[in-house]
N, C-alpha and C positions, 0 to 999 in steps of 0.2 A: 504494500500500500504506500502511496506517496503521501508524505506529510508536507503541509504548506507552511508559510511563514507564521501564521497564528498558532498552528500546532507546535512548532518549535518554540515559540514564545511560552506557550503553556508548559511544555516539557521542561524548559529551562527554569521556570518559576517553581515547578514541582520539585526539581532537584535542589534549587537554591533555598527554598523555603518550604520544606516538606510538612510542616505542622500548621500551615495556614489554612483557613476555611475556604470553601468554594466561593462563598460570597466575597471574601477579601481578594481572592485570586481574580474574580471577575472585575472588581473595582480597580485593582492594579492594572489589569490588561485593558480596561476600558470597553468591556463587552458585557452583554446581558448575561445574567446568571444562567438562564436557560441555554444560551448559546454555548457557554463554557461547559455546562453539564453534558450537553449533546456531544461536544468534542471529546470530553473525557470518556464518555461511554463508548464512542466509536474507537478511540485509541485503545481502550481496554479490549473491546470486541475484536479488533484487528491484531491484537497481540503486541502492540507497541508498548503499552503499559502492562507489565506482568505481575506487579505486586505493589502493595502499599504498606507492608509491615516494616518494622524497624530493622536496621542492619545491626547484626550482633557480632561481637568479637569472640572468636574461639579462645583466644588467650585469656580474656577476662572470665571465660567459663572454665578456666583451669586446663586448657589445652593449648599451650603456647608454642609447641613444636608444629611447624607446618612443613609438609613434605608433598612432593609430587611423585606418585608411583605409576610407572609405566607397566602395564600388564600385557603380556603376550598370551594369546588365547589359542587353543586348539581350533583348527578350522571347523566352522559350523557350530561353534558353541558360544558365539558372541552374546546372543540374547540371554542364555542361561547364566553366563558369568555376570552380565550386567544386572540381572535380577538379584543374584547373590550379593553383588557389591552394594545394592540398594538396602540390603538388610544389615549392613555394617554401619552403626551410627557415626563413627568417626570419619567416614568418607563423606566429605562435604559436597562433592560433585564428581561426576565422571563423564568422560567424552570418548566417543569413537574417534580414532585418529588415523592419519597416514604416517608413514615413516617407521621409526623404531617402536614396535609394539602395536597393539590393537586398541588399547584403552589407556587413557590418561586420567588418573584420579588425583584429587586434592584431598589430603588426609590431615586431620588435626589430632595431635597426640599430647598426652600429659607430659611426657619426657621421652628421651631416646629409647629407654627400655620398653616403654609402652609402644612406641613406633615399631620397634623390632617385633614385638608380639603381634601387632597388627599385620605386618608384612608376612610373618609366618602363617597367620590365619589366612591371608590371601593366597599364599602359595598352596595351601591345602584345598582350596576350592576346586571342585571338578571342572576341568576344562582350562585351568590356568597352567601354562607351560613354565613361565618364569616371570620375574618382576625385576625392575630396575628402579632404584629410589634416588631422588635428589632432594636434599633438605634445604629449605629456604633459610638464608641467614638473616636477611633484613628486607623489608618491603621497600622498594625504591619508587614505585608508582602505585599508589593505592587504587583500588577499583574505582573507576570513574567513568561517567558517561557524558558529563557536561561538555567537554571539548568536542565529542562526536556530535552531540545535539547542536552545538554552535556551528560546526562545519556543515551539517545538513541544513540548518537554517540559512546560512550564507548562500548555499547552493539554491535553496528555494527562493531567496530574494533575487537571485540573478535570473530566474526563469520568468 
């Protein structure tokens, strides 16, 4: 779906001021509340807005070790391994990938020993051939979407 200039202004505002009311957003943007609500509903329906909950810190939840675990899977077992990964609470997200491995997981652990236990658990899953783990030392660019939204907005303004 294509987003226009107003959509990107709405998205920027949602990212910059996530706790503001719809009424206040409409006032700031200079649009009717109904117009804003219709846009928000469409953006949600089209999958542009995928959630409204808080962003949580695994470290603050007692899991400060962040690792990326590449999982190589026996051919034909990708879905089964993906389902098994979903049952491991410390796996924050997992993606099918190209290149080295079949899946890339982001794992949060209490400490290095806990991470090792999690890796051993993954290796035991039916369909897993091997894993390769990389431990994150420091976050250099936090998860962000505002620059992307700004870029999309600039492109929409040029249209």
